[in-house]
N, C-alpha and C positions, 0 to 999 in steps of 0.2 A: 661322573658320580653326582647324584643329587641327594642331599641330606636335608630332611625336614622341609623340602620345597625351596630351599635357598639355592638359586641357580646362577652361580657366577664361577668363572674359571678358577678363581683362587681356591675353591673348595672341592675341586674335582680330584682326580686320582692322586696327584703329587701331594696335595694338601692333606688328604686323608691319612696318608702314611706319615707325613710330618706331624700331624696332630697326635697320632698314636705315640710319637716319640717324646712325649712330655715327661719330665723327670719325676721320679718318685718323691723327691724333696718337696716339690710344689704341693702334691696331694697330701703329704704328711703334715705340712704346715697348716693347710686348710682344715684338716680333720682335727688337729690339736687345738685350733682356735675356736672350734664350735662348741657352744654350751649345750646344745640339744642332746637328748638321749638318743643313742643309736640302737636300733632294733633290727633283728633278723640277719641271717647270712653270716659269712665269715670273711675275714680279710685275706688277700692273696698272700700276705706274709705268713699267716697261720696255715693256709691250705696249700702247702707246697705240692708241686706236681709229682705224682708217684708213677705215672705212666706217660708215655709219649702219645700225644693225640694222633689218631689215625685219619686217613682220608675220609671225607664225608661218606658215610655209608648208612646202613639200615637194612630194610627189606626191599625186594624189587617192587617197583611201582607197576602194577598190572591192571589190565582192564581199561575201560574208557574213563578219562578224567574230565573231559569237556573244557580243558584249559587251553587258552591261547595267550601268549605273551608278546607284548609289543616291546621289543628290546632296543635300547639305545645303541645306535651304530650309525655310520655314515655310508649309505642311508640307513634309517631304522628298518627293522624287519619284524614281521609277524611269525612267531613260532607256534605251530600246531603241535602241542605236546603229544597228542595221540598218534599222529601220522608222521611227525618229524618234518613236515613240509615247511619250507621257508618262503615267505612272500615279502619282497622288498617294497617299501613304501615310496611312492613316487611324489613329485611335486615339490621337491626340496633341492636347492643348489648345494651340493656337498663336494664340489670340486676342491681339491687340496686337503680333504679329510678334516673338516673343521671340528672344533669342540662342540659336542651335541649331547643333550640329555632329554629324558622324557619323564613326565609325571602324570598321575591320574587327576582328572577333573570330573567328578561324578562318574557317569558311565563311559565317558570319553577320555581322551588323552591329549596332553599338550607336549609339543616338541619345542625345545629351546635350542637355537642354533646361533653360535657366536659369530659376530661380524668383527673378529679381532683385528683384521687387517684393514679396517675402514680408514680412509684417508684423514678424517677429522680427528682421530685418536680419542674421540669421546666414546666411553663404553656403551656398546649397544649390541642387541641380539634380535634376531627375527623370531617371532612367536607364531607357531602354527598349531592348528587343531587337527587331530585325527579322530574321526568318529568311530565308535565301537564297530570293529569288523571291517572298516573301510580299508582300501588299498592305496589311498592317496591322502596327502596332507593339504590343508587349506590355510593360507597365510592369514593371521589374525591381526598382528600389530608389530610395531618395533618398540622394544623396551630393554631393560637390563635385568630386572628381577621379576619373577612371576610366582604367584601362588593361587590355588583354586579358591573360589568363593565357597561359603559354607553350604549352599544348595547344590553345588556341582554344575551349575548352569552358566557360570561366568568365571573370570579370573581377575585378580588384582594385579596391576602392573605398576612397577616403578621404573621411570625413565629419566634420562638426563636431558634437560632442556638445553643446557650448554655445559661447559666444563665445571661450573660451580653451582648450578641450580637443578633441582630434581622435582619431578611431579609424580603424584600417585593418582591412579584412576581405576575404575572397575569397568570391564568390558565383557559383555555376554559372548558366549561361544559362537553366536551367529554374527558377531561383529558390531552389534549395536552397543552404544555407550550407556552404561547404567549410572555411573557416578562421574560427574564432571571433574576434570583434573584439579588437584589442589597441591600446593607446594609442600614438600617435605625436605628435611635436611638430607643431603646426599650421603651422610654418614649413617643414616637409618637403614636397617636391613628389613626387607620384606621376606617373611618365611611362612611356610606351612608346617606347623608343629604337630600335625596329626589329625586333629578334629577342627581345625580352623586356622585361617591366616591371621598373623599378628605382625606388628612392627616391633623391632628391637631398637631402642634408643639408649645406647650405653648399657646400663643394667636394667632399664625399665622395659617391661613387656607391655605393649600398648594395644588395646582393642581398636581394630580398624574402623569400626562403625561409630563408636562413641568418643574415641580419643582418650578413654579412661585408662589409667595405669593399672594393670591387673596384678602385677608382680614385680618385685625387685629381686633380681637373681644374677649370678655370675654367668651362667650358661643354661638356657632353656633347652632341654633335650627332647621333651615330648609333652603333648597335651592329650589327655584322655578324658573327654567330657569336661567335668568341672575340676579335674585334677591335673596338676602339672608335675613333671619330673625334671629336676634341675641338678646340676653338678657343679662342684667347686674345684675339681682337679681330675686328672685322667684316671686316678685310682682312689679318689677320696669317696667318702660317703655320699649317697644320693639323698636329695631332699624331695619329699612328696608333700605337695600343698593342696589343700581343699580350698578352691577359690571362693566358694560360698561362705564358708565359716572362717577362713583365714588360718585354720589349724595346720600345723606343719609337723612332719615326722622325718627323722633321719633313718635311712636304710643303709645297712652295710653294703659295701661292694661285694656282690655275691660270688663272683667267679674266682677261680684259681689262676686264671690267665692274667698276668700282669706284666712283669719284666719291662720290655721297652714299649709296651702298649697301654691299653686301657679302654675307656668307653668309646664306642664306635657308632653303630647305626641304631636307630629306633624306628620301628614300624608299628603303627597303631591299627588295631583291628577295626574294620569298618563297621560302624554302628554296634560295636561290641564293647567288652569290658577289659580286654587285655592289650598290653603293649609288649612287643618282642624287642628285647634289648640285647645287642651284641657287644661283647667285650673281646677285643682283638689284639694280637701281638704280631708285628711285622718281622720280628726276629726272635722267635721263641727260644728261650734259654741261650740267647746270643748266637743262634744258629741261622741258617738260611731258610728255616721252615717258618711259614706264616700260619697263624692259627686264629680261629674265631670260636667263640663260645656264646651260645644264645640262651637267654633266660626269659621267662614269661612273668610279667608282673601284673597282678590284679590289684589296682589301686584301692578298690573298695575295702579290701581286707588286709592290704599292705603285705602281701605275701608273694614271694618268688617261687617259681617252679622251673626246674632245669629242663630245657628241651631235650627229648631223647636223642641219643647218639651224639651228644656234644661232650667236650669240645671236638673240633674237627680241623684237620690240616687242609687249608685251601689257599688259592691265590687270591689275596684280598681285593686286588683291583679288578677282579672279574667275578666277585661274589657279592650278592645282594639278596634282600628278602622283601616280600610284600604279602599282604593279606588279600585273599580272594573275597568276593562279595558273599560267598556262602560260608565264610568262617575258616577256611583252610589257610594255613601259612605255607607260602611257596618260596622256595629258594632257587635261584639260578646261580650255579657255582662252577668254578674250575677247581678240580681236585684230582690229585694224582695224574696230572697231565691229560685230563679229559673233562668235558663239559657234562654237567648233570642238572636235571631238574629234581628237586627234593620237595616232597609234600608231606605236611603233618596236619592231621585233623584232630581238634581238641578231644581228649580222652584216649587217643591211641598211644600205645606203649613204644612204638618205633616210628622213625621217619621212613617214608617210602621213596625210593630213588630210581631214576631212569636215566641212562646215558643218552646224550644228544649230540648230533653233529651240527656245529654252528659255523657260520662265517667267522673270519678273524675279526675280533672286536677292536675297533679303531677310533672310537669317538671320544675317548678319555672319560667315559662314564660307565658304571656297572648297573645303571638303573633299568628297571623294566616295569611295565604296567600289566596287571593280570585281568584277563577277561574270561568269564565262565559261560559256556554254551556257545552254539553257533548262531551267528546273526544271519539275516537274510542276505547281506552283502557277500557272505562267504559261501553260501549255498550255490550249487550248480544245477 
């Protein structure tokens, strides 16, 4: 699993479920201590579940979609949503089923492959690039954390020089070095928060290029242009900040899904104005059912909209979402013991769903990258 571009084994599948199991007391304390006015939505305590969430449904996804998904697996594979065709990506050493994930970098994709069994015991991973529509991966670098550059033509890399020293550098997708290595504390996290890579140093959110502290926050969840979404607890209010003016607003937790879970995934619309936020529970009403609930936030107007056909019962470790370049929200999910691709286009009243036959998912990540349209590499 890759969340916000942070790519380290500690935040893959197991950590996602553990994070969801944050206690209600922590969130309640954070909310009680906040002096800010809270606007919009309703708390999960008020919105008690009246119906059991059903498997992810909607209306059938018909006709041509032009969608192809690069899915994290060992090895990764390309899924043609229209034909169901599976194409495995070559050029990677995946013996032993290593931890592996993928993320978008502009029109291309990055593969992060953990070298967890390396003899030196220094954290490291191999970074690969997969060009849009290509069937093979090309090795780019060795590092530990990776996030795409703002222009989509390069990546930022954080690597261990030794057990106690780390460096940060920027490398173009063709392998050339853009920024010379510079030292950073190993405790610093490199993340892609949605519309740009940033460094997290304790509570400080730091601009990579200038070194300026953009924000002081407990947890950065997403960046949408000049707006940030931060959280203080798994079910506490969300804070929306305008980085230009410094103005802040508190938004209520919008979902009725709480229980053992809370805030989960954020997906920022490419060159758009929306961020999709999922609120999930790995043990809904203390049962064996796992549930996710997706809401759409428009930061400019500070307004939530509920994604149609939500909440839904899914397998959380095999469920993720991403925006296509044409503005569609795409979900790849396991629901009711089957794999589906779900697509929502802004303005539509229902999600469109199509069952898919997929290989067993074995990389420890639910991530995927969306490509729209057929590239020359895939034509015959």
